C-alpha positions in Angstrom: 124.0 76.3 128.8 123.8 80.0 128.0 120.5 81.4 126.6 120.5 84.5 124.4 117.7 87.0 124.4 116.8 88.9 121.2 115.2 92.3 121.7 112.3 93.1 119.3 111.1 96.6 118.9 109.4 98.9 116.3 109.3 102.5 115.3 106.6 104.0 113.1 105.8 107.6 112.7 102.2 107.8 114.0 102.2 111.6 114.1 102.9 112.1 117.8 105.0 115.2 117.0 101.7 116.9 116.1 99.8 115.9 119.3 99.1 118.3 122.1 100.0 117.9 125.7 102.2 115.4 127.6 101.7 112.7 125.0 103.4 114.8 122.3 106.9 113.5 121.2 109.0 114.2 118.2 110.6 111.4 116.1 114.0 112.7 117.2 113.0 112.1 120.9 112.4 108.5 120.1 115.8 108.3 118.3 117.4 109.8 121.4 115.9 107.0 123.5 117.1 104.4 121.0 120.6 105.9 121.0 120.7 105.2 124.8 119.6 101.6 124.8 121.0 100.6 121.4 124.2 99.9 123.3 122.8 96.7 124.7 124.8 93.6 123.7 121.7 91.6 122.7 120.7 91.1 119.1 118.0 93.5 118.1 115.2 93.2 115.5 113.7 96.6 114.5 110.6 96.9 112.5 110.4 100.3 110.9 109.6 102.3 107.8 112.1 102.4 104.9 112.9 106.1 105.5 114.1 105.4 109.0 116.2 102.3 108.2 119.5 104.1 107.8 119.1 106.2 110.9 118.4 103.1 113.0 121.4 101.3 111.5 123.7 104.3 112.1 122.6 104.6 115.8 123.1 100.9 116.4 126.4 100.6 114.6 127.8 103.6 116.6 127.5 101.6 119.8 127.8 98.0 118.5 129.9 98.2 115.3 130.5 94.5 114.9 127.0 93.4 115.7 124.5 92.0 113.2 121.4 94.0 112.5 118.2 92.7 111.1 115.9 94.9 109.0 112.4 93.8 108.2 109.9 95.6 106.0 106.3 95.4 107.2 103.8 94.8 104.5 100.6 96.8 105.3 97.3 95.0 104.9 96.4 97.3 101.9 99.6 96.2 100.1 98.6 92.6 99.9 96.7 91.6 96.8 
């Protein structure tokens, strides 16, 4: 029996591009990292903001064009009524 592993990750802009020192990273740096490991054969679930959905999809499809991709919208606590 073969077991499959699904990778779960997230990307949210927390403003690290504006930080000072060695903890500073631009959003583009994160997308460069994702471009490297998005080639993995496993299924991936990515939690992100709507404005980054297409970029994440484009990176993943470049490496795994026939792979299913799951997009989930996170509902912030202040959006729940």
